[in-house]
N, C-alpha and C positions, 0 to 999 in steps of 0.2 A: 711281934718279931716286925720290926721297922724291916720299909721293902726297900730291897738295895737300890742305889744312886743311880739314877740312871748317867750312858756312857756320855761323852757328847756328840754321837751320832747320835742318837735317842734322841737329849735334848733338840737339837738342830731339826728331828725330824719333826717333833711337837709343833717348834713354834713358827717354822716353816708350811710344812704343807699339810693342810684342812684334812678332814673325812673324805674320801673320796673312793667311787665305785672300782672295781678294777675297770680297767683297760680295753678296750677291743682292740688289739693292732690292725688285722683288719681296715678299722676305721679311717686310722691315720695314716698306713703306712700300704704303699700299694708294691704287689708282684712280679716282678719280671715279669713272666710270661706271660700279664695281661699290657707290655705295654708293649704302641710303637717306636723301632729304632730311634735313636736320635744319642745326642756328643753325651755323654755321664764322666762324673767323677770317681774315681773307684775310694773310696774311705774302708777303712782296713783301723777295726783297735782292740789292742788288746789290753787288758786291764791294770796288768802293771810293768813297770818295766821287767821285772825279774821276767815275765814272758817275756818281749823284748827282748831284753837278754837270750832268752833261751833260742830267740828263732823261732816262733810262733806266725809273725807276720806270713813270712812268704808261702807258705804254705794256704793263707785266706784272702791272701791278693794273687794267684794263682786260679782257688776255684770262682772266683769271682769275673775274672777278667775272662777265664773259656767262660762261661752260660753268658756274658754279655757278647761276647767274640760271633758266638752260634747263631745267635741272635743277631748280628746285624750292628748290633749300639759302637757310636766310636769313640777311644776312651781321647780324655779334655788331660787327665792326672791322674799318679795313683797317690794319697794321702793317707799316710801314714799316721797310727793315736795311739800315746801309752797312756792307758788314764784310765780310774772310771765314765762309767756311761750316763755319769748324773751329772748334772750341772747347778754350781751350786757359786757362791762366792768366801768359801774359805778356803779357797790353793785349787780348785776343780772346775775351773770352767772351761769352756768346751773350744779354744779359740780353734783350732785346726777343724772341727767344723763349721764354724762358720765361712771357713775357710774354702770348705771344702762347697757349702753352698755358696757364698759368694761367686767360685769360676764357674760352676752353674748355671747359676741366673747367668751370667754374663752369656753364654752357650747356649741360652735358651735351650737345659740339659736338666739333670737326674741325678738325683748322687745317688749311688749302688754299695748296697751292703751284702754283708754273706747270707745274713740273720737279722731278726728284730732286735736279739739280742748285743747288738753287733752296733746298731742305731743309739740306745737309751737302753741303762736298768733302772731300775725300781732306785731312788733314791737310802744309799745304806744298805744296800744291797751285800749280801754276805756269804759266796761259794759254798761255803761249809756248813752253815748253821741255817740256811732258808734257800735252799738250789731253784725251788720253785715257784721263787716269788715274782710277780708280774709289776709291770706298773702302771700305778690309774691312772685314771681316767683324765683328774687333772693333770699329771706329769707327762700326757701325749697332749695333752694340750698345749701345755708350758715350752714342747721341745717347738710344736708346729706352730707358737708364737717365732721362733727362731728361725725358722725356713720362712714366710714370709714370703708362701705360696712355692717355694723352690720344690718339689715333686720328690720323695725319701722311697726308695723303692731296693725290695730286697729279693736274695738269689732263692731263696727258700721261700716258701710261705708263709706271711708277717704270721696266720693264729698256727702254724706248728710247731706242735707240742714241746718245751723245756727240751725233755729227755731224748727226743729224736733228734734235736740238731744239740742240743750235748755231745750225741750216737757217733754225729755229722761228723762235730771238729773232733773228734777224738779220731776217726779216719782218717781223714786227709791231712792230720797230725801226724799219724803215722808213717802215712805214705810222702807226704812229703822230704821227712827225715831219711826215709827208706828204712821205716821201723817199724817191726810187730809184737812191739810191748819185750817182753824178758828187760835186763839185766841193760841197765842204763849205758848210758855214750861215757867213757869216761875221760873226766878231765884235765884241763891242758894246765900246765904252773905259767901260776899269772895267776888263773881265772877269780878265784876266788878277794882278790885283791883289786881286780876290773869290777865286777859283781859291786863287791862294795864301796868304791868311786862314783858307782853307779844310780846307788839305791839310796845309802846315808846320806847323802845332802836333802834328799824330802824325807828323810823320813825323821830328821832331825827338824826337818820348817813343820812340818805336820803336828810332831811332839810339844812343839811352843806351842800351837794352835787349842793344844788342849786331846788332840785326841789319846784313846788310852792307849797301851801294848797290843790287845786283843786287837782295835779299829786299822791298826799298824802291822795286823801282821797279816790278816786282811786282803786288805787295799796293796802290797806289796808283795805280798809271798816271803816273809822275815819268820820266821821263828822267831816266837818271841824269846824265846832264848837267849839269841843272837841282838834283839834290840834290848833288853835287858843289861848284855855288856854295853852296848852301842850307848843307852842312856848313863848308864856308868863313869865309861869315862868323858863323856861332856862336860859332866858335872865334877871330874876332877884338874 
């Protein structure tokens, strides 16, 4: 039986990243509890435009700001990023992270995240297929090259187990939206059209770069059935 062809992400992984052992986050990132008060740039990130559309960023910002305020850190600016936590030349250069690092350097400060996974994800991460996948040592080293000595700091311990991080993120998301599970909030007239306006241009660009429907669904939080309909329209 012939092996299944590699997806675009798998091909890029094989070409871009050599074999590398799992990275230990605390060898590269710092815990907020271990730092002396200083200026900081608050960097919040969600992995897709759909999460930004669902207003997942404000609760994350609140957690980080409250933790920093309690310890006497001084806020420089809040930077909100919508996109994968990995850096590539195929459409996801993390220019907003570079901006946060530049501002922190200018003020002799730090860049502060909620958790390690807000700062970096392993290349090709898919929360449905491999939720526990962690960045390799090589990927952390690439991130350090980007920082050029500016400390990256997390509110939660950098080595916190991913399940505990996920649990805390779920709780803060519910609390930030005054929710406790149960029935979802009803959509408003025009929500579907606005969401498509946000997501479709990026989906089309990535599709033209060779990403599969499965890849796009994981990156953007869009059902594959919706993507099939969009692609059919683009071809007409």
